[in-house]
N, C-alpha and C positions, 0 to 999 in steps of 0.2 A: 460416826457412819457417812458414807458419801452419798451424795444426793442423788434423787433418782427422779427421772422424768414424772413417773405415777404420782408423786406427793403435790406436784403443781399442777399438774393438768388441769383440773378442775377449776383452781384456784386461778389460772392466767387466763381462763377462757369465758369468765362470767362478765368480765366488763367490756369485752369487747365486743363493738359492735357486734353488667348487663345493660349495660346503660345503652340505649336507643343512641346510634348513630357513632359509636364507638367500638364496633365488632372488629378488633383487629387481625383476627383472624379467621373471617368468613372466606378470604379469599388467600389463605395461605397453606400451603403444601406442608404437612406436619408428619416427622417421621413416628410410627407407630412403631412398637414393640413385636417382633415377629413370633415370639413365643409369651402364651398366657399359661400359666402354671398355677392352680390354685392348691396343689398339693403342699409344697412348700410355703412358710411365711416369710417375711421380710428377712429375717437373719439367716433362713435357709437359704435363700435365693443368694445373698451376698456370701455364702460360706460356698456355693455350689459355684460360683464366680470368683474366686479368692484373688485369681489373676487378677483381677479388676479390681478387687474392694478390700485387698487384705489393709491395708493402712485403716479404713473405716473400720473394719473388724477390730482392729488393736483400742481405738478411741471407743468403741462401743464395749470391751472389755475392760479397760481402765476406768470406765465410769460406771462400771456393774449395770449398762443399760442394755446388756447384751440379752440377758434373760427376758427383760420386759418387753426388749422389740421382736422378742421370738412367740410370744405369748397371744392368744387369742384377742381381737379388736379390729376395729376399721381404722385404717391410718394410711396417711399420705407420706411417703419419704423421699426425699429429695438426696439422693445416694452420690456423693463426690469419689470421682474414681482414684486410683492411687496418683496419677500426674498431679489432678486437683488439690489433693492431700499435699505432696511434694512441693506444689507451688505455695500453699498459705504458708508451710515451715519454712520455706525459704525467704518468702515475704517477711515473716515475725523473726527472722533471726534463732527459730530453732532447728536443732541438730536432727530430731526424731519427735515421734508422737510424745514419747516417755518424758521429753522434757519440756510440755506444754501442763501449765496449772490443771489439776484434774476438774476444778470448778470451770476455766475456759472452756476445755472440753466439754465438760457437761450442758455447757448453755450452747456450744455450738451442735451438738447433737438434738437438743430441742429447736432449735433455731431451724433445722432441715426437718422437724417432724410436726405433722397436722394430725390431730385428732378426729378428720373428717375424711373419706375417701372421695378425692376431686380430680378428678381427669383433665386433661388440658383444655378438652370442650368448654370447660369453665371457664378458663382463663380469657374471658371476653373482655374485661373493662379497667386493665390494667392494675386492679389489684385482685389479690386471691381474697375473696370474702371472709374467711375463716382464719383468725391469728394464730400463728405455730405456737409450740406447747412454751414457746420462748417468751411469748406476750406479743412479740413484733409482728406484723403484717409482711408477706412477702408482695411485690408487685412484677409483675411478667410486660413481656415487649414482644418484638420481633426483629431480627436482624439476618441480614442476607451472608451466607456463607458458600461461597462456590458456586453460586446460582440455585443454592437450597435455602428455602427461608427457616431459619431456627428459631427456637421460641428461647427468649432471653428470661432471665429471674433475678430480680435486684439490680438490673442492670449490667452486672459482672458476668453471671453463668449462664451457658448455653446447654439447653436440656439434648443431650446426644441421644438417647433412647427413653420414648416417654410411654406411660400407660403400661407398664409391666405389672400385671396383675398378678396377687400372690394370695395366699390363705388369710391373711391379716390385713389387706389394704393393697396399696399400690405403690408403685416406684418410678420415681423419675430419675433417669441417672444424669447428671449434671456435670460440667467439666471446669467448674470452678467450686470451692468451698465457699459457702454466702456468708457476706461479712454481717457480723454483729453489730447495729447501729449505736455506737457509744458516745459520740459527741452531741452534748446540746444542741438546740437551734441556734443558740448564740454562738458557739464552737463551730458550727459546720459556716455561719456566715464569716466569721471572722479566719478562717483557714482559706475561704475561697477570694482571690487577688481581684477577680471581677465584679466581687460585691464589696469591693473596698468602701466606696462612698455611702452605701446603704450602712454598712458598718460603723461609719462615723455617726451618721444619723440617729441610728439605733441607740449608739451609746451616747448623743448628745441629748436624747430626749428620756433616758432613764428606761428604755424600754430593753436594755442588755441583760439587765440584772433581773427580769422576768423571765426574759428568754434561756436562762441559765438555771433555774430553777430544776428539782427532779422532782418526777411526778408525784404528785400526792391525790388524796383521794377525800370528798367531801361527805358529811353525812348519810348521802345516799349511795356511797361507794362509786361516785362518778370521778373519773381521773382529770388532771388536770391539764390534758394535752393543749396544745397549740399547733394551730397552722400559720404559717406565715406566705406570706406573696410579696416577695423579692423582686428589685429591679436592679440591672447591672448598669454598669458606670457607661456602655454605650448607649443604655436608654436615656441615664439622666445627660450625657452629653446632647442627644439630638432633642432633648426639653430644654435647651441651654443653662442646664445646671452641674456647672464644674467643679463644687468645691460644697462643703459646709456651709459656708459664708453665704452661697448664691441661693442656698435652701432656706438660711435662715431669713435673708434678705425678702425671699417672697414670700415664706408661709408663717414667720414666726411673728407674730402681730404684739405678744406683748413682749418681747424681749428676752423670755425664760422658756425656752423648751421643755424645760420638766415639768411645767404646769400643765395639766391634763386638759384646761381650756385652751391651752395655746394651739394656735393652729398644725405647727409643726408636728406639736406631740400627736393631736388629732390625724395628721397625714400618715405617720407610722402606724397609729392605733388600727388604722382603717385597712392595714395591711396586715392584720394579725388577726384570726379568725378561733373563736373558741371551740374545743373538740379537734377530734383526729379527723380531716378531712383530705383526703387524697383525690385526685382526679376524679375516680369513680364516685365519690361519695359529693363532690362538688356538682356535678351534672345531674344528681337525682333531685336538685330543686332550685327552683328560679332565683332565690332570694337566700343569703346567708347573712346572719348577725357576725359584726365585728366587734373589736374591743372600744372602738369609736362608740360612744353611746348613742345606742338608737339608730345606729346607721348601719345599712346593710350594703352588701356588692349583690350586683345581680349577675347570674350565670347562665348563658346562652351555649347551644351546641349547633353549629354549620356544619354538617356532614361529618369530619372527624376533626372539627375544629373546635377547642373550647375558647367562649368570649367573654371578659370581664368587662360589667358595664355597658353593653350596647342595646340601645333602645330609640325608639322611635317618640319624639318630643314634638307636640304641636304639626306632625305631619314631617318631620325632618329626622332623618336619621343620625343618631349621634355614634359615630362607630366606638366599638369596643377595643380593648386590647388583646392581645394573641396571648393564652396561657402557653408556655414555649414547654410542649410536652417531654422532648427530650432533656431537659433541665429540671422537672419537677418529679413529684413522688420521691423525690429524698429523705428517706426516713432518719429522724434524729432519737436519741433516747428519750426525748418530752415532745415530738410531735413530728410533723413532716415540712418541707421546704419547696415550695413552687417560685419557679420564675416568668414572670409575662415579660413581652417584648416593646413595651412601651408606660409611658408613663399616665397613671390616672389619678383622679380627683374625688374627691366626696362628692357626690352630686346629689341635686333634690330627685327621691324615689317616688314616683306616682304609684296609684294602686297597681296592682298587678294581678292578675288570675292566679289563683292555687288550687289545682286539682290534687285532692288529698286521697293517694289510694291508700285507704286504712289499713290494708295487708302491709304496708310498706313498713316494717319496723325493723329497728337495728338486730332484734334476736331472731327474728326469720331470717334477714338477710345473709346470717351468719351460716342459715344451714343451704349452703350450696346445692344439695341434691334436692331440695325442696322450693325454694321459693324462686317463683315463676317457672318452674319447671313442671309442664303439663302433666297431669294425671299423678300430682304428689300433695300430701298434706301431713299437717302438724297440730296437736291438740295442746292447749294451755290453758294453765287454771291461775286462779287469781294471785299475783305477785311475780309470774314468769315473764310480764312484759313490762318494761319500764315506763312507756309512752299509755297505756292501757290501763285502765283500773275499772274494777267492776262490781257488782255486789253478789252477794252467795257462792257459793263453792262450786256451782256448774262452769262446765267448759268453754273455751272460745277456740276454734278452729278455722286454721287458716288452709285455703284450697286453691291449688293452682290446677285450672279445670283442662279436661282433656281437647287436646287439639281438636278442632272442627265441630265440637260440640256447641249447642246454643249458649249453654253456661261462660263458654271461652269467649265468647263476645264482650264481655265484663272488661273494664278497663283494666288493661296490662292482665288480663286475663284470669285474675284472681277476685276473691272476695274472703270476708271474715264471716262465719256462722256464730250467731249468739244464742246459747242455747242456755235457757231460753228467757228473752227478754219478755219480763209478764211482772204484774203485781205482787208482791210477795218478799221472799229472800235475794232473787234474782231481777231486781227493778231497776237496775240503774247500770248503763256501761258510760265512761267517759274518756276522752281521746286528747292527748297534748298534740294539736297542728302543728304543720311546717309553720314556717316563719310568713306571717301575715302583713305587707306593710299599711301602714297606718293609713284608714281612708274608709269609704263605705261601700259595703258589698251586701249583694243578694247572694243568699246562701241556698244551694241544692242539696238533695241528698238522692242518693239511686243506687236502688236496693232490686233484689230478684222478689217477686213478689210469691209470697208463701200465705194462703187462703187461713191457716191455723195460726199465723204469727198476731201481734199485738200493735196496739195502737200508742204512740209515743208524743212525749212533750220534749222537744230541742230546746236546749240552753246554750247559750254563749257568755264564758267568764261570768254563769252563776244568774244571767238574765234570761227569759223565757222569749223565746223569739214568738211570733205571731201565730204561727200553722204549727199544727200536730203534723207528725207524719203516719199514715196507715201501711202499715207493711204487709196489708190483706189487698191491697188494691191494685187491680191490673190497669193497665196504661189505655187509654182510649185510642184507639187505631182508625178512628173515625174522622174525628175532627182536624181542620188543619191546622197545622203547626203554629201559628199565632194565636189561634183562638185558643188552644189548648194551652198554651202559655200562659193566657189572659186567665187564666182558670188556676193556675198554680201547677200545672203539670209540662212535661215535656220529653220529647225521645234525647236522650243525652248522648247515646252511644252511637257509631259509626255503623255497627251491624245493624241488621235486620229484624231479630228477633224480637218478640211484643212479650218476653217474658219479665224484661226488666221494666222498670217506673222510675221516675224521676220526679221528684216532689220539692215544691221552692217552699223556703222553711220561714223567709221572711227577711227583712235588712237589719244587718249588722253595724255600729261604727266602729270600728278598730281606732281606737283611740291611741296606742301605741305599739309601732315596729316590733315584732317578736312573737313567740310562741304563746298560741294561747289555749284556752279549754274547750272544747264542744261534748255536751252530755246529751244523752238520751235518758229520760225517765218515763218508764210504762205507765198505761194509762189504764190498760185491760189485762186480764190474762191472757194466756196464749199456750197452746197444744202443740205447737211446733217452735221451731229455730227463726230466727230473723236472718236475713243475709244481705250484709251490706257490702258495696262496690265502691262508691266514691263519694266523698263529698266535697263539693265545689263553692269556692269562694270566687264571685265574680264584680269585679269593679262594677257600679251601679249603672254608668253611662258606656258599659259593651253590652254587644250584643250577648244575649244569652242561650241563645240556641247554639250558634256557632262560634268558632268550631266546636264538633262533637270529638269522642273521646274512645280509641280503638281499643282492639283487644289486643294489639303488638305495643303499646303503649305512645303512639303515635296521635297525631291530631290531625281530623279530616275536614274540609271546607267542605262547602257546598257545591262547589266545582267539582271537588275531588269524586263527590256522589253521583253526579249528573250521568247520564247514560250517554256513552260515546255516541257521536255523530256517525252516520252512515257513510 
């Protein structure tokens, strides 16, 4: 029997997993479809416009997907025109679609189909947040065509007509067939002449074999994707490194680059990150673990520029290297490849603040119509979220609050509702934190007060923190900020609402750089939910009041909130 999309859709989506400063299209003129027709479905629309889509219709029929794509559902389909299919056939040496192996055609259909409705307004961070039914992500960008900005997909296709609404989803018409990423990371690097020296050092250190492995899954069904940050020959040349021998002389202190403790091996390992991290994923966290043991890279965003390892040390700015976005987000069969415009080394990383938006979870991010989309929510049950666990069978609900409401002043405008955190069956909830760099931190939790909630004991990696949190407490709005801080409370958000409180929980000594476990255990009963916004880990020597956290995800300083002078 021929393979069907339906058989693998759920399998492909379970493991796959708007970033401020990277809104590519905010000032972009987009072409929207002139026609909206919810009477016909995707198949019907293609049939009604067969002068444009007869070739993709043949493909759907040959793969038995014409019935599937004509049924009820909520899909996004990137529909290649006849000219796009003809180009694909010519470039791959086929005379007609009938000459293409059915399995290849079926894979192409799945790469062009997503099982959620995603309009171009959601193309805001360079990566569509939901994987295709083939299992690979699509990336988006912008290109100028005769004075009109066109949205690009996977750096090769342009959207000719966007947001065609039909009965079972939405269609974006594209002028190229989207290519399936078939090369491994090792093959991608080796095939790029500009990365020849990087390829040599990857080989010499033994990492090429690792980068050539197919994706596997561990006992928790987590895939073995890798992310590589490469640098081209010109970058090496500018750093005075023109050969593998130059690299060995500068970095290989043991004389054996294959030794995991050799500095040249660590030099390469520091450029390899576990997991599938497109640019959109990199900018969501200030630090990311690398394959160099306990070493992290730092990521900062300045306007639309992504910087690696830029920080201020002892009052001196250490400039980072720029992530070359035109040459990044290149999908491989086993990961994603980026390039930077400068050489960078492992550096001493000092403690950095972590503002942990508890609603920022991979499974929630995947819901493009819900995650940080005001007025939407989604409910989850135990086992639904990889990085949150809780007792009992009651749900946790993610809510993105309606714009302009008091609740929307939460960090990023969202929260998690724990129903209910109380002694008994639903007595605990724990979170895997983002990466926290080794050091000492003060821990704060911000919540929306609910007089029917509970009191809880916080724990970090199993150790109780020094103070409890009473989710029933309102913040004192009368005391001066520094006095309030001395009592273990503060106003953590940029907005002026009084409904949020922030409680100091204690000081933790983070002994190893990495992800950790933050846990809450109920000490009392509760007649209502607990609403948790953000958990802060601020270095002990950092100001604990500033910056504050904004509903738009931005940080605000004391100067930002000063009244404008007359």
